[in-house]
C-alpha positions in Angstrom: 106.2 137.2 98.1 108.6 135.9 100.7 106.7 133.8 103.3 107.6 132.6 106.8 104.9 129.9 107.0 105.7 126.7 105.2 103.1 124.8 103.2 104.6 121.3 103.2 104.1 119.2 100.1 107.2 116.9 100.5 105.4 114.1 102.3 106.7 111.5 99.9 110.1 112.1 101.4 108.7 112.0 105.0 105.3 112.9 106.3 105.2 116.1 108.3 103.8 117.0 110.7 103.2 113.7 112.6 100.1 113.1 114.7 100.4 114.9 118.0 100.2 111.5 119.7 103.5 110.5 118.1 105.4 113.4 119.5 103.9 113.1 123.0 104.4 109.3 123.3 108.0 109.4 122.0 108.9 112.0 124.6 107.1 110.3 127.5 108.4 106.8 126.7 112.0 107.8 126.1 112.0 109.8 129.4 110.5 106.9 131.3 111.9 103.9 129.5 114.7 104.8 127.1 116.6 101.6 127.7 117.8 98.7 125.6 115.6 95.9 124.5 116.5 92.3 125.5 119.6 93.3 127.4 118.3 93.1 130.9 116.0 91.3 133.3 114.8 94.5 135.0 111.4 96.1 134.7 112.5 98.9 132.3 114.0 96.4 129.8 110.8 94.3 130.1 108.7 97.3 129.4 110.8 98.2 126.3 110.6 94.7 125.0 106.8 94.7 125.5 106.5 97.9 123.5 108.5 96.4 120.6 106.4 93.2 120.6 103.2 95.3 120.6 104.5 97.4 117.7 105.2 94.2 115.7 101.6 93.0 116.4 100.2 96.3 115.3 102.0 96.1 112.0 100.8 92.6 111.4 97.3 93.5 112.3 97.4 96.5 110.0 98.4 94.2 107.1 96.1 91.3 108.0 98.9 88.8 108.4 99.2 87.7 112.1 101.1 84.6 111.2 104.0 86.5 109.7 107.0 88.1 111.3 108.3 91.7 111.5 112.0 92.6 111.3 112.9 96.1 112.4 115.8 98.0 110.7 116.9 101.6 110.8 115.4 102.2 107.3 113.6 100.7 104.4 116.9 100.9 102.5 118.6 98.6 104.9 115.7 96.2 104.8 116.0 96.0 101.0 119.7 95.4 101.3 119.1 92.5 103.8 116.6 90.9 101.4 118.2 91.5 98.0 121.7 90.8 99.1 120.7 87.9 101.3 118.4 85.7 99.2 121.2 84.3 97.1 120.8 85.8 93.7 122.6 83.5 91.3 124.3 83.8 88.0 121.7 84.0 85.2 118.7 84.9 87.3 115.8 86.7 85.6 115.1 89.7 87.9 112.0 91.7 87.1 111.3 95.2 88.4 108.6 97.7 88.0 109.2 100.9 86.0 109.1 102.9 89.2 111.9 101.5 91.3 113.8 103.7 93.8 117.6 103.6 94.0 117.1 101.6 97.2 116.3 98.8 94.8 118.2 99.6 91.6 121.5 100.5 93.2 121.5 97.3 95.3 120.7 95.2 92.2 123.5 97.1 90.3 125.9 96.3 93.1 125.0 92.6 93.0 125.3 92.7 89.2 129.0 93.5 89.6 129.8 89.9 90.6 126.7 88.0 89.4 125.2 88.1 85.9 121.6 89.4 86.3 119.1 89.5 83.5 117.2 92.7 84.6 113.8 93.1 83.0 111.1 95.7 83.4 107.6 94.7 84.0 104.8 95.9 81.8 102.7 96.8 84.9 99.8 98.3 82.9 99.2 95.0 81.0 98.8 91.8 83.0 98.6 89.6 79.8 101.9 91.0 78.6 103.5 90.1 82.0 102.3 86.6 81.6 104.0 86.5 78.2 107.2 88.0 79.7 107.2 85.3 82.4 106.6 82.5 80.0 109.4 83.7 77.7 111.9 84.3 80.6 111.1 82.4 83.8 111.1 84.9 86.8 113.5 84.1 89.7 112.9 87.4 91.5 110.2 90.1 91.2 110.7 93.4 93.0 107.9 96.0 92.8 107.4 99.4 94.3 103.8 99.3 95.4 103.4 103.0 94.4 105.7 105.3 92.5 107.3 108.0 94.6 107.4 110.2 91.4 104.0 110.0 89.8 101.9 108.1 92.5 100.9 105.2 90.2 99.9 102.1 92.1 101.2 98.8 90.8 98.9 95.8 91.0 101.3 93.8 93.1 99.0 91.0 94.1 98.0 90.2 90.6 101.6 90.2 89.4 102.9 88.2 92.4 100.2 85.6 91.7 101.5 85.3 88.1 105.1 84.9 89.3 104.5 82.4 92.0 103.9 79.3 89.8 107.4 79.9 88.4 108.9 79.7 92.0 109.8 83.4 91.9 110.6 85.3 95.1 108.3 88.3 95.3 109.4 91.5 97.1 107.1 94.5 97.6 108.5 97.9 98.5 105.6 99.5 100.5 107.6 102.6 101.6 104.9 104.9 100.0 101.8 102.8 100.8 101.9 101.0 104.1 99.5 102.8 106.4 97.8 104.4 103.4 96.6 101.5 101.2 94.8 98.7 103.0 96.9 95.7 101.8 96.4 92.0 102.5 99.8 90.5 103.2 98.7 87.1 104.5 99.1 85.5 101.1 102.1 83.3 100.7 102.6 84.8 97.2 104.3 87.9 98.7 107.6 86.9 100.4 108.8 90.2 101.7 107.0 93.5 102.2 109.2 96.5 103.1 108.1 99.5 105.1 109.5 102.9 106.1 108.1 104.2 109.4 108.6 107.8 108.6 106.4 108.0 105.5 102.8 106.8 105.2 102.9 105.1 108.6 103.3 108.6 110.1 106.0 107.6 112.4 109.5 109.1 113.0 112.7 108.7 111.1 115.0 105.9 112.3 112.8 102.9 112.0 111.8 100.7 109.0 111.9 97.0 108.3 110.1 94.2 106.5 107.3 91.7 107.0 108.1 88.1 106.0 107.2 84.5 106.7 108.6 82.7 109.7 110.6 80.5 107.4 112.4 83.4 105.6 116.2 83.0 105.9 118.2 85.5 103.9 121.9 85.7 104.7 122.3 88.4 107.4 123.8 91.7 106.3 125.2 92.6 109.7 126.7 90.5 112.5 126.9 91.3 116.2 125.1 91.1 119.5 121.4 90.2 119.7 120.9 90.0 123.4 120.3 86.2 123.3 122.5 83.1 123.0 125.5 85.3 123.6 127.9 82.4 124.1 127.4 81.3 120.5 129.5 83.0 117.9 126.9 82.2 115.3 123.9 84.4 114.9 120.6 82.9 116.2 118.5 81.3 113.5 115.2 82.7 115.0 113.3 85.6 113.5 113.5 88.5 114.1 116.7 88.2 116.2 118.8 87.0 113.3 118.5 90.4 111.6 118.2 92.8 114.5 121.8 93.0 115.7 122.9 95.9 117.8 120.5 98.2 119.7 117.0 98.8 118.4 116.0 102.5 118.2 113.5 102.3 121.0 112.5 105.9 120.7 111.6 105.6 117.0 109.7 102.4 117.6 107.8 104.1 120.4 106.8 106.8 117.8 105.8 104.1 115.3 103.7 102.4 118.0 101.8 105.6 118.6 101.4 106.3 114.9 100.0 102.8 114.3 97.5 103.3 117.1 96.6 106.7 115.5 96.0 105.0 112.1 93.8 102.4 113.8 91.8 105.1 115.5 91.4 107.3 112.4 91.0 104.4 110.0 93.2 103.6 107.0 90.4 104.0 104.6 89.7 107.5 106.0 93.3 108.4 105.5 93.4 107.1 102.0 90.2 108.9 101.1 91.6 112.2 102.3 94.8 111.8 100.3 92.7 111.0 97.2 90.8 114.2 97.8 94.0 116.1 98.1 95.4 114.6 94.9 92.2 115.7 93.1 92.6 119.2 94.5 96.2 119.4 93.3 95.1 118.3 89.8 92.3 120.9 89.9 94.8 123.7 90.8 97.3 122.6 88.2 94.6 122.6 85.5 94.1 126.4 86.0 97.6 127.2 84.8 98.5 126.7 81.1 102.2 126.7 81.9 101.9 123.6 84.2 102.0 120.1 82.8 101.3 117.1 85.0 103.6 114.2 84.2 102.0 110.8 84.0 103.0 107.4 82.5 102.4 106.8 78.8 100.1 103.9 79.9 98.3 105.3 83.0 97.4 102.9 85.8 93.9 103.0 87.4 95.0 103.7 91.0 97.1 106.5 92.5 98.3 107.8 95.8 98.6 111.5 96.4 102.0 112.0 94.8 101.8 114.3 91.7 104.7 115.4 89.5 104.7 118.3 87.1 106.9 120.6 85.0 106.5 124.3 84.4 107.1 125.7 81.0 110.2 127.9 80.8 111.7 126.7 84.0 113.9 123.9 85.2 112.4 122.0 88.2 115.2 123.2 90.5 114.5 126.8 89.6 110.8 126.3 90.5 111.9 124.7 93.7 113.8 127.8 94.8 110.9 130.1 93.8 108.4 128.0 95.7 110.7 127.9 98.7 110.7 131.7 98.7 106.9 131.6 98.6 106.8 129.3 101.6 106.1 126.1 99.6 108.1 122.9 100.4 108.4 120.5 97.4 110.9 118.1 96.1 112.6 118.6 92.7 114.9 116.6 90.5 115.0 112.8 90.1 113.7 111.8 93.5 116.2 108.9 93.7 114.3 107.2 90.9 116.1 107.9 87.6 114.6 105.0 85.7 111.1 106.3 86.5 112.1 109.6 84.8 113.5 107.7 81.8 110.1 106.1 81.5 108.3 109.4 81.9 110.5 111.3 79.5 111.7 113.7 82.3 115.3 112.5 82.6 117.7 114.1 83.5 116.2 117.3 84.8 113.3 115.5 86.6 110.1 117.0 87.9 108.6 119.1 90.6 107.0 116.7 93.0 104.0 117.5 95.2 102.9 115.1 97.9 100.2 116.1 100.3 99.3 114.1 103.5 96.4 113.7 105.8 97.4 116.9 107.5 97.6 119.1 104.4 95.3 122.1 105.0 93.1 124.4 102.8 95.6 127.2 103.6 98.4 125.1 102.2 96.5 124.7 98.9 95.7 128.4 98.9 99.4 129.3 99.3 100.3 126.9 96.5 97.7 128.4 94.2 99.0 131.9 95.0 102.6 130.9 94.3 101.7 129.3 91.0 99.8 132.4 90.0 102.9 134.5 91.0 105.1 132.3 88.8 102.7 132.7 85.8 102.3 136.4 86.2 106.1 136.9 86.3 107.1 134.6 83.5 
């Protein structure tokens, strides 16, 4: 059953394909204006700077927070490092995380915990009254939440939890790598201090650009030091946002791709994209329900909202074995722990993990037909 065509279900890792507008604009802009931002007074530098400024505005418009600031980084992981390592976590802090955190959060907190005593606590995200009891018993200093699980797709009620944490003076950090551009999210509230994004996932942009949205007064200690293109005679970094955190040369080609992707999202409509992903999730579940050897993996206490990510296990096979079989059938999935081992501990799938299926706006009926045929092939030959 070897296939040459690939039915791509690994969109939680990176969406693929991208909108045609992204490929076209990246190529045109980089050919015409592939220069540095803020390093020259010539017309090309001014055009590159204007593109970056427009992209920031598009991100703020998408998230309904025009008064906030956008900081670009090479990835969401670097953005989380800047925030978590820069906010000044102190000895004895109560740090709350969701049950669905990626290693981009947990490894950073583990690193900080080598030198600072952190009381790491897991939020009961399915039960808001229980969270209030948790906060009352152990006052939160920092709350970090993945907006949606990259393993099972469960959506965490980040606004409600942030609102509960704010009276205690907690810093609220939302990891929106799996949701920005997919779930229409209001970030104008002062309750959310930092919202992290990955350009190459649900924003449908390229690899190489991520970042965070924050208030104009945010001031974590910088992670990197170097040139910013302004105030060059001063050996101290500028205090202004975003320059304080954008040292070195911005990836102008990736930002151009993100710019085009944001305009595509605006034209299609975020609610349309979300609706299609919900339909694709339901189609996945319908296909899986036809096979008695397939078990969908969900939290013990299910949440009411989900993105399109669905994990499962297949009786008689390790996830990695199924990944190889599906690859031979022309199906691209992700197997294992998905950089989120604590999620699998919660789900009871540690250490082998799951088979993760993540459709996108561009997943086709042919992709689903190929998947159904592959699962039938596995069942018939088990």
